[in-house]
C-alpha positions as CSV (number, residue, x, y, z in Angstrom):
1,M,50.3,25.0,82.4
2,G,49.1,23.3,79.5
3,S,50.8,20.7,76.6
4,A,51.0,22.5,74.0
5,D,52.4,25.0,76.4
6,I,55.1,23.3,77.9
7,R,56.0,21.8,74.8
8,T,57.0,25.1,73.8
9,R,58.8,26.8,76.4
10,R,62.1,25.0,76.5
11,Y,65.3,25.1,78.8
12,T,67.9,27.6,77.0
13,V,71.4,28.0,77.7
14,L,72.6,30.3,75.2
15,S,71.3,33.4,73.7
16,E,70.4,34.0,70.3
17,R,73.5,36.7,69.8
18,E,75.8,34.0,71.4
19,I,74.6,31.1,69.0
20,E,75.3,33.6,65.8
21,T,78.6,34.2,67.2
22,L,79.4,30.4,67.8
23,H,78.3,30.0,64.1
24,E,80.3,33.1,62.6
25,K,83.3,31.5,64.6
26,T,82.6,28.3,63.4
27,L,82.6,29.5,59.7
28,R,85.8,31.5,60.5
29,L,87.9,28.3,62.1
30,L,86.6,26.2,58.8
31,Q,88.2,28.9,56.5
32,R,91.5,30.1,58.6
33,V,92.4,26.7,60.0
34,G,90.4,23.9,57.9
35,I,90.3,20.1,59.2
36,V,91.6,17.2,58.0
37,I,90.1,14.2,56.0
38,E,91.5,11.3,55.4
39,H,89.2,10.2,52.2
40,S,90.0,11.2,48.8
41,G,86.7,11.2,47.2
42,A,85.6,13.7,50.2
43,L,88.8,15.8,49.1
44,K,87.6,16.0,45.5
45,L,83.9,16.4,46.3
46,L,85.0,19.7,48.7
47,E,87.4,20.7,46.2
48,S,85.5,20.6,43.1
49,A,82.8,23.1,45.4
50,G,85.4,25.9,46.2
51,A,87.1,24.4,49.0
52,K,90.9,24.7,49.2
53,V,92.3,21.3,49.4
54,D,96.1,20.2,50.5
55,K,95.8,16.3,49.4
56,E,99.8,15.6,50.9
57,T,98.1,16.4,54.5
58,Q,94.9,15.7,53.8
59,R,93.4,18.9,54.9
60,A,90.4,21.4,53.8
61,W,89.7,25.3,54.2
62,L,86.1,25.3,53.0
63,P,84.6,29.1,52.7
64,P,82.2,30.5,54.6
65,G,79.7,30.8,51.8
66,L,80.1,27.3,50.6
67,V,79.1,25.6,54.3
68,D,76.1,28.1,54.5
69,E,75.0,27.4,50.9
70,I,75.5,23.1,51.4
71,M,74.1,23.0,54.8
72,R,71.1,24.0,54.1
73,Q,70.4,20.8,51.9
74,A,70.5,18.5,55.2
75,P,66.9,17.8,55.7
76,S,64.5,19.9,58.7
77,A,62.9,16.4,59.4
78,C,63.5,12.4,59.0
79,L,61.8,9.1,59.2
80,L,63.3,5.9,61.0
81,A,60.8,3.1,60.3
82,G,59.9,0.4,62.3
83,Q,59.0,-3.1,61.2
84,G,55.1,-1.5,61.2
85,P,54.0,2.2,61.3
86,A,53.6,1.7,65.0
87,R,57.2,1.8,66.0
88,D,57.7,4.6,63.3
89,M,60.1,7.7,64.7
90,H,59.0,10.9,63.0
91,L,62.4,12.9,63.5
92,T,61.6,17.1,63.5
93,V,62.8,19.7,65.1
94,G,59.9,21.0,67.9
95,G,58.3,17.9,67.3
96,E,58.0,14.8,69.8
97,T,60.6,13.3,72.2
98,Y,62.1,9.9,71.5
99,T,64.9,8.0,73.4
100,R,67.1,4.8,72.6
101,T,69.6,2.5,74.7
102,I,73.2,3.5,74.7
103,G,75.4,1.2,72.2
104,G,79.0,0.1,71.5
105,P,79.9,-0.8,74.9
106,E,81.4,-5.1,74.9
107,Y,80.7,-5.1,78.9
108,L,77.8,-6.0,80.9
109,Y,77.5,-5.3,84.5
110,D,76.0,-8.9,85.7
111,C,74.0,-8.2,88.5
112,E,73.8,-11.6,90.0
113,R,77.0,-12.1,90.4
114,R,77.9,-8.5,91.2
115,E,80.5,-8.2,88.3
116,R,81.2,-6.6,84.9
117,R,82.0,-9.3,82.2
118,A,82.3,-9.6,78.4
119,V,79.2,-9.2,76.3
120,T,77.8,-12.7,74.9
121,L,75.4,-13.1,71.9
122,A,73.2,-14.3,74.8
123,D,73.3,-10.5,76.6
124,L,72.5,-9.3,73.1
125,I,69.0,-11.3,72.4
126,Q,68.3,-10.4,76.2
127,W,69.1,-6.8,75.7
128,T,67.5,-6.2,72.3
129,R,64.5,-8.4,73.8
130,L,64.2,-6.1,77.0
131,A,64.6,-3.1,75.3
132,H,61.9,-4.0,73.0
133,C,59.2,-4.9,75.8
134,L,60.1,-1.6,77.5
135,P,57.1,1.2,76.5
136,N,59.3,5.0,77.2
137,I,62.1,2.8,75.0
138,H,62.1,3.4,70.8
139,L,65.2,3.3,69.6
140,V,67.3,0.1,70.1
141,N,71.2,0.0,69.9
142,A,73.7,-2.7,69.8
143,I,76.1,-4.1,72.4
144,F,78.7,-6.4,70.7
145,P,78.9,-9.9,71.9
146,L,82.7,-10.7,72.0
147,D,81.8,-14.1,71.6
148,I,81.1,-13.8,67.9
149,H,84.0,-13.6,65.2
150,P,85.5,-9.9,65.1
151,E,85.5,-9.2,61.5
152,S,81.6,-9.9,61.1
153,R,80.7,-8.8,64.6
154,D,78.6,-5.5,63.4
155,V,76.7,-7.6,61.2
156,V,75.5,-10.3,63.4
157,A,74.9,-8.2,65.6
158,V,72.2,-6.2,63.7
159,A,70.9,-9.2,62.6
160,T,70.3,-10.7,65.7
161,M,68.5,-7.5,67.1
162,L,66.2,-7.6,63.6
163,E,65.2,-11.4,65.0
164,H,63.8,-9.8,68.2
165,T,62.6,-6.8,67.7
166,T,60.3,-4.6,65.7
167,K,61.7,-1.2,66.9
168,P,64.3,1.0,64.8
169,L,67.7,0.5,65.2
170,V,70.9,2.5,65.1
171,I,74.2,0.9,64.5
172,Q,78.2,1.6,64.8
173,A,79.5,0.2,61.5
174,Y,83.0,-1.3,61.5
175,S,83.5,-0.6,58.2
176,K,81.9,0.7,54.6
177,R,81.8,-2.8,53.1
178,S,80.0,-4.3,56.6
179,L,77.4,-1.4,56.3
180,E,76.8,-2.9,52.7
181,W,76.0,-6.4,54.6
182,I,73.7,-4.2,57.1
183,V,71.6,-3.0,54.4
184,E,71.6,-6.6,52.9
185,L,70.2,-7.5,56.4
186,A,67.8,-4.5,56.6
187,A,66.2,-5.1,53.0
188,N,65.6,-8.6,53.7
189,V,63.5,-7.6,56.8
190,A,62.0,-4.4,54.9
191,G,61.1,-6.2,51.8
192,G,63.2,-4.8,49.4
193,S,66.1,-2.6,48.5
194,D,63.6,-0.2,47.4
195,M,61.5,-0.3,50.4
196,L,64.5,0.1,53.1
197,H,64.8,3.3,51.1
198,R,61.2,4.3,51.6
199,R,61.5,3.3,55.0
200,P,64.9,3.2,56.9
201,R,64.7,1.3,59.7
202,L,68.9,1.6,60.1
203,A,69.9,4.9,61.6
204,V,73.9,5.0,61.2
205,Y,76.6,6.4,64.3
206,T,79.8,8.1,62.7
207,S,82.1,10.2,64.6
208,S,84.6,12.9,63.8
209,F,88.1,12.4,65.2
210,S,88.9,15.6,67.7
211,P,90.4,17.6,66.9
212,L,89.2,18.7,63.5
213,K,89.6,15.4,61.7
214,Y,87.9,12.7,60.4
215,S,89.3,9.3,59.3
216,R,88.6,7.4,56.3
217,D,86.2,4.4,57.6
218,E,84.2,7.3,59.6
219,V,84.0,8.7,56.0
220,D,83.0,6.1,54.2
221,V,79.9,5.2,56.3
222,L,78.9,8.6,56.1
223,I,78.4,8.5,52.4
224,T,77.5,4.9,52.3
225,A,74.4,5.5,54.8
226,G,73.2,8.8,52.6
227,K,73.4,6.7,49.7
228,H,71.0,4.3,50.6
229,N,69.1,7.1,52.4
230,L,69.6,6.0,56.6
231,P,70.1,8.6,58.8
232,V,73.5,9.5,59.7
233,F,73.8,10.1,63.9
234,L,76.9,12.4,63.1
235,N,79.0,13.1,66.7
236,S,81.7,14.9,67.5
237,S,82.8,13.8,70.5
238,P,86.0,16.2,72.3
239,L,87.2,15.6,75.6
240,S,87.1,18.7,77.4
241,G,91.0,19.8,78.3
242,A,92.5,16.8,76.2
243,T,91.4,16.8,72.6
244,G,89.6,20.2,73.0
245,P,89.1,23.6,74.9
246,V,88.7,22.6,78.5
247,T,85.5,25.4,78.3
248,L,82.0,24.8,77.6
249,S,81.5,27.4,75.0
250,G,85.1,26.2,73.4
251,T,83.9,22.8,73.6
252,L,80.3,23.8,72.0
253,L,83.0,25.9,69.5
254,L,85.0,23.1,68.8
255,M,82.2,20.5,68.1
256,N,80.2,23.1,65.6
257,V,83.2,23.0,63.8
258,E,83.5,19.5,63.0
259,M,79.6,19.1,63.3
260,L,79.5,21.5,60.4
261,A,82.6,19.9,58.4
262,G,80.8,16.3,58.0
263,I,77.6,17.6,57.2
264,V,79.3,19.7,54.0
265,V,80.7,16.2,53.5
266,A,77.6,14.2,54.1
267,Q,75.7,16.5,51.6
268,L,77.9,17.2,48.5
269,A,78.0,13.5,48.6
270,N,74.4,12.7,48.9
271,P,72.4,16.0,48.5
272,G,69.0,16.0,51.1
273,A,70.8,13.2,52.6
274,P,69.0,12.5,56.4
275,I,71.3,13.8,59.3
276,V,70.5,14.1,63.2
277,Y,72.6,16.8,65.1
278,T,74.5,14.6,68.0
279,P,77.3,16.5,69.2
280,K,78.4,14.3,72.8
281,P,81.5,16.3,74.8
282,Y,83.3,13.9,77.6
283,Y,85.7,15.5,79.8
284,F,88.7,14.9,80.8
285,D,89.1,14.7,84.9
286,M,92.3,16.1,86.0
287,R,92.0,14.1,89.3
288,T,91.6,10.5,87.2
289,S,93.0,11.1,84.1
290,V,90.0,9.7,82.5
291,A,86.7,11.1,80.6
292,A,83.9,11.3,82.2
293,I,80.0,12.2,81.1
294,G,78.2,12.2,84.8
295,Y,79.4,16.1,85.6
296,A,76.3,18.7,86.4
297,E,78.0,20.9,83.2
298,M,77.3,18.2,80.9
299,G,73.4,18.9,81.1
300,L,74.8,22.2,80.3
301,L,75.9,21.4,77.3
302,Q,73.7,19.0,75.7
303,A,70.4,21.9,76.3
304,A,73.0,24.2,74.6
305,I,73.6,21.3,71.7
306,V,70.1,20.9,71.1
307,Q,69.5,24.8,71.0
308,L,72.1,24.8,68.4
309,G,70.4,22.0,66.6
310,M,67.0,23.5,66.4
311,H,68.8,26.6,65.1
312,Y,69.8,25.6,62.6
313,G,66.5,23.4,61.8
314,W,68.1,19.3,61.9
315,P,66.9,17.2,64.1
316,T,68.8,16.8,67.6
317,E,69.8,13.8,70.0
318,A,71.0,14.4,73.4
319,L,73.7,12.1,75.5
320,G,70.9,12.1,78.0
321,A,70.4,9.1,81.3
322,V,74.2,8.8,81.5
323,T,76.2,8.0,84.6
324,D,80.4,7.6,85.3
325,S,79.4,5.4,87.9
326,N,80.2,2.0,87.2
327,I,77.3,0.2,89.3
328,P,73.9,0.4,88.8
329,D,74.1,3.1,92.4
330,Q,73.0,6.4,94.0
331,Q,75.3,7.5,92.0
332,A,74.2,6.6,88.9
333,G,70.4,7.9,89.9
334,I,71.6,11.3,90.6
335,E,73.7,11.7,87.3
336,K,71.3,10.4,85.0
337,V,68.3,12.3,86.2
338,Q,70.5,15.7,85.6
339,G,71.9,14.7,81.6
340,A,67.9,13.5,81.2
341,A,66.3,16.4,82.4
342,L,68.3,19.3,80.4
343,S,67.8,16.9,77.4
344,F,63.9,16.4,77.3
345,L,63.6,20.0,78.7
346,G,65.6,21.2,76.4
347,G,63.7,19.6,73.6
348,A,65.7,16.9,71.7
349,C,64.0,14.7,69.0
350,I,66.1,11.7,71.2
351,V,67.5,11.1,74.7
352,G,69.4,8.7,75.2
353,G,71.6,6.9,77.7
354,A,69.4,3.6,78.4
355,G,71.2,1.1,80.1
356,S,74.2,2.7,80.7
357,L,77.0,2.6,83.2
358,G,80.8,3.1,83.5
359,T,80.9,6.3,81.1
360,G,78.9,4.5,78.6
361,G,81.7,1.3,78.5
362,T,79.1,-1.0,79.9
363,V,75.7,-1.8,79.8
364,S,73.4,-3.4,82.7
365,L,70.0,-4.7,81.6
366,E,68.7,-3.9,85.1
367,Q,69.9,-0.1,84.7
368,M,67.5,-0.1,81.5
369,V,64.9,-1.0,83.4
370,I,65.2,1.8,85.6
371,D,66.2,4.6,82.9
372,N,63.0,3.4,81.2
373,D,61.4,4.6,84.3
374,I,63.3,7.7,84.3
375,Y,62.1,8.4,80.8
376,G,58.7,7.8,81.9
377,Y,59.0,10.7,84.9
378,F,60.1,13.1,82.3
379,Y,57.6,12.4,79.4
380,R,54.5,12.9,82.2
381,M,56.6,16.2,82.8
382,L,56.5,17.2,79.3
383,H,52.5,16.6,79.6
384,G,52.1,19.6,81.5
385,V,49.1,19.8,83.4
386,D,45.2,19.3,81.8
387,F,43.4,22.2,82.4
388,S,40.4,20.6,80.6
389,E,36.5,21.5,81.8
390,D,36.2,18.1,83.1
391,A,40.1,18.3,84.5
392,L,39.4,20.9,86.7
393,A,36.3,19.3,88.0
394,E,34.5,22.4,89.3
395,E,31.1,20.9,89.2
396,L,32.4,17.5,91.4
397,I,34.0,19.9,93.9
398,A,30.9,22.0,93.9
399,D,28.6,19.3,94.3
400,L,30.4,17.1,97.1
401,G,30.8,20.1,99.1
402,P,32.6,20.0,102.5
403,G,33.9,17.2,104.3
404,K,33.3,14.5,101.3
405,E,35.4,11.9,100.1
406,Y,36.9,11.7,96.3
407,L,38.0,8.4,96.0
408,T,34.3,6.4,95.0
409,S,34.0,9.0,92.5
410,D,33.6,8.4,88.6
411,H,36.0,11.5,87.9
412,T,39.0,9.7,90.1
413,L,38.1,6.4,88.4
414,R,38.4,7.9,85.5
415,Y,41.9,9.5,86.0
416,F,43.6,8.1,88.8
417,R,45.5,5.9,86.0
418,K,46.6,8.3,83.3
419,E,47.2,11.6,85.6
420,F,49.9,10.3,87.5
421,Y,52.8,8.3,86.5
422,F,53.5,4.9,88.2
423,A,57.1,3.8,88.2
424,A,57.5,0.1,88.1
425,T,60.5,0.2,90.3
426,A,59.7,2.0,92.7
427,D,57.9,0.7,96.3
428,R,55.4,3.1,97.8
429,R,54.0,1.0,100.5
430,R,54.5,1.7,104.1
431,H,57.8,0.8,106.0
432,D,56.7,-2.8,107.6
433,A,55.0,-4.3,104.3
434,W,58.0,-3.5,102.5
435,E,60.3,-5.1,105.2
436,Q,57.9,-7.9,104.9
437,D,58.2,-8.0,101.6
438,G,61.8,-8.9,101.7
439,A,63.4,-5.1,101.6
440,K,64.0,-4.8,98.2
441,D,66.1,-1.9,96.7
442,A,65.2,-0.5,93.6
443,L,67.9,-2.3,91.9
444,A,66.6,-5.9,92.9
445,R,63.3,-4.9,91.9
446,A,64.8,-4.0,88.7
447,H,66.1,-7.7,88.1
448,A,62.8,-9.0,89.7
449,L,61.2,-6.8,86.5
450,V,63.9,-7.9,84.2
451,A,63.2,-11.8,84.7
452,K,59.9,-11.2,84.3
453,L,59.8,-9.2,81.2
454,L,62.3,-11.5,79.6
455,T,59.9,-15.0,80.5
456,G,56.9,-13.0,78.8
457,R,56.3,-13.5,75.3
458,A,57.6,-10.7,72.7
459,S,54.4,-8.7,71.0
460,E,54.5,-8.4,67.1
461,A,55.9,-11.7,67.0
462,E,54.3,-12.4,63.7
463,E,56.5,-9.1,62.1
464,L,59.6,-10.4,63.1
465,P,62.1,-12.6,60.7
466,L,62.1,-16.8,61.4
467,P,65.0,-17.8,63.5
468,G,67.8,-18.4,61.3
469,Q,66.7,-16.3,58.1
470,L,69.5,-14.4,57.9
471,E,72.0,-16.9,58.9
472,E,73.0,-17.1,55.1
473,I,73.3,-13.5,55.0
474,C,75.1,-13.3,57.6
475,S,77.5,-16.1,56.5
476,R,78.6,-14.8,53.4
477,A,79.0,-11.7,55.1
478,F,81.7,-13.5,57.0
479,L,83.7,-14.7,54.3
480,D,83.5,-11.6,52.7
481,L,85.1,-9.7,55.1
482,S,87.6,-11.9,56.7
483,R,88.9,-12.0,53.5
484,G,89.7,-8.2,54.3
485,H,87.8,-6.9,50.8
């Protein structure tokens, strides 16, 4: 199977009729039940567009025609820019598949101490520098240092990341006001607000509150991001069996209702605002009473989510390489591979999860290195089998004939590096050689690679802001946000 074939023959979960049924029921629920939106400006926009609005309960009922008309304004492609074009991500249906780190956690698994501890600013620097070095990770999300004042923690996190990577960023802003400060930081690095608008360096993550609700702050961020042409990773994360139906199809329906409502608001506020379709289902584990994402059905849901987004013509993101395991162990490996598999093979524009542990509540530098290898395996699968005349090697086989070796042939020299993927954390030596070298497992090898990568010089250092260049903006942001503006 050639490269083009494997990218077009997607893994699918839903039939076309099932997708149509989900859409029809989504429209019915938005009209019959509606959605709570705790934002007076968004409610005014909806009412002006023809929705029925109850201002006292902050509930809106959306007619099907309105939803179908407005959702078409969401673009089918968007740019997420690096500091230079080499780092750009062109998000489009059926296009390249990119990957990103997990974002949001405030805790890190310390491999040396074998303990979970609070994230520090030093950890965020290492996190960003490591993601910058790894070739199979394209988009960097923030972890949040608890040794930074909470009022401006999100702003400082973005400033720190801009100083240590030229890759695009996706961030979770705490409020509309903090997002404005984050935009000022990014504009400073990009060369001005006009340049940032043309080449958005940031994407913004925002979410509904299941079931059927959007908070004021989340809508503020959604609208503010659109004003600056920043792609929005719009999320719905019901907890199946607790804040959403326990069935997979019911979970898909609820997520789609919340997603389309948010997209309508985004497009009414800023027509053409770039959106990434990003539902992320969790499961309420009845045995432990906690949220879970490492279950096998998550892969099915991710593939179905990608199908829905592709059906609508929007870029999509899937959870990807995630796990419920609290440490980088065999459980983490199993769950991450099964989650990443259907995300990649389903055709997601972005596959997430790198560096995540503990249901997304903890991060690990070593796990990020391991996940980079997991992504590498799937990129190799997406490339398929080269059936070019030279790769088929008919003449080589004929020339060498029976009983000859291929090791010293020019053909082997040309192909051996690119035909097979060599994972950095894998050890394929014989047992005696492996044992003599310390009998290290994958985690120990990943730990050594983290140290090696972090001691090297970051590439493209000349494109990064000078140390301290963004401090003045962070200082003003802290004074502003600490006053409660």
